[in-house]
C-alpha positions in Angstrom: -1.1 15.4 -15.2 0.0 14.5 -11.7 0.0 10.9 -12.5 2.2 11.5 -15.6 4.6 13.4 -13.5 4.9 10.4 -11.2 5.3 8.0 -14.2 8.1 10.2 -15.6 9.8 10.4 -12.3 9.6 6.6 -11.8 11.1 6.1 -15.3 14.1 8.3 -14.5 14.5 6.7 -11.1 14.5 3.1 -12.3 16.7 4.1 -15.2 16.1 0.8 -17.0 14.4 -0.3 -20.1 11.3 -1.0 -18.2 8.0 -0.1 -19.8 5.8 1.6 -17.3 2.0 1.5 -17.8 -0.2 4.1 -16.1 -3.6 2.7 -15.2 -6.0 5.1 -13.4 -9.1 3.4 -12.2 -12.4 5.2 -11.5 -15.5 4.0 -9.7 -18.1 2.6 -12.1 -20.4 5.3 -10.7 -18.1 8.0 -11.8 -18.8 9.9 -15.0 -15.8 10.9 -17.0 -16.3 14.1 -19.0 -14.0 15.6 -21.6 -11.2 13.1 -20.9 -9.5 11.1 -23.5 -9.9 7.5 -22.3 -6.6 6.3 -23.7 -4.2 9.1 -24.3 -1.2 7.0 -25.4 -0.2 3.4 -25.6 0.9 3.3 -21.9 -1.8 5.3 -20.2 -5.3 4.0 -19.4 -8.2 5.9 -17.8 -10.7 3.2 -17.1 -13.7 2.2 -14.9 -13.3 -0.5 -12.3 -15.2 -3.0 -14.3 -12.6 -2.6 -17.1 -9.6 -3.4 -14.9 -9.3 -7.2 -15.6 -9.5 -6.7 -19.4 -7.0 -3.9 -19.3 -4.5 -5.9 -17.3 -5.0 -8.8 -19.7 -4.4 -6.5 -22.7 -1.2 -5.1 -21.1 0.0 -8.6 -20.4 -0.6 -9.7 -23.9 1.2 -6.7 -25.3 4.3 -7.4 -23.2 4.3 -11.2 -23.4 8.1 -11.4 -24.1 9.2 -8.5 -21.9 8.5 -9.7 -18.4 10.8 -8.7 -15.6 12.7 -11.4 -13.6 11.9 -11.9 -9.9 15.4 -10.4 -9.2 14.6 -7.3 -11.2 11.3 -6.9 -9.5 13.0 -7.2 -6.1 15.6 -4.6 -7.1 12.9 -2.1 -8.2 10.8 -2.8 -5.1 13.8 -2.2 -2.8 14.7 1.0 -4.7 11.1 2.4 -4.4 10.1 1.2 -0.9 11.6 4.2 0.8 9.4 6.5 -1.3 6.2 4.8 0.0 7.1 5.7 3.6 6.3 9.4 3.5 4.3 11.1 6.2 0.9 12.6 5.6 2.5 16.1 5.8 5.0 15.2 3.1 2.3 13.8 0.9 0.2 17.0 1.2 3.3 19.1 0.4 3.9 17.0 -2.7 0.4 17.4 -3.9 0.6 21.1 -3.6 4.0 21.3 -5.3 2.9 19.1 -8.2 -0.3 21.1 -8.6 1.6 24.3 -8.9 3.5 22.9 -11.8 0.3 22.4 -13.8 -1.9 25.3 -12.8 
């Protein structure tokens, strides 16, 4: 749920017709219980050993919809400031997002 919140926020922030895929990767030793492995066409809950295949599947699906280098740079520059949060800010965010879902 937290990841979906992040994806939704990214989609609003970018405000482009950019298809965002959510790939959550777990250790191969992890045991997923009661989790739908693929909840929709853009969300993947996978094990580490499935990562290469999943990326290939996504690339094949979007073969004609790649971003240009300029678009990638624009998105990177827009999002960079959000990656510079302090540990305290990150912890507050986790608590706030968790309150929305529980």
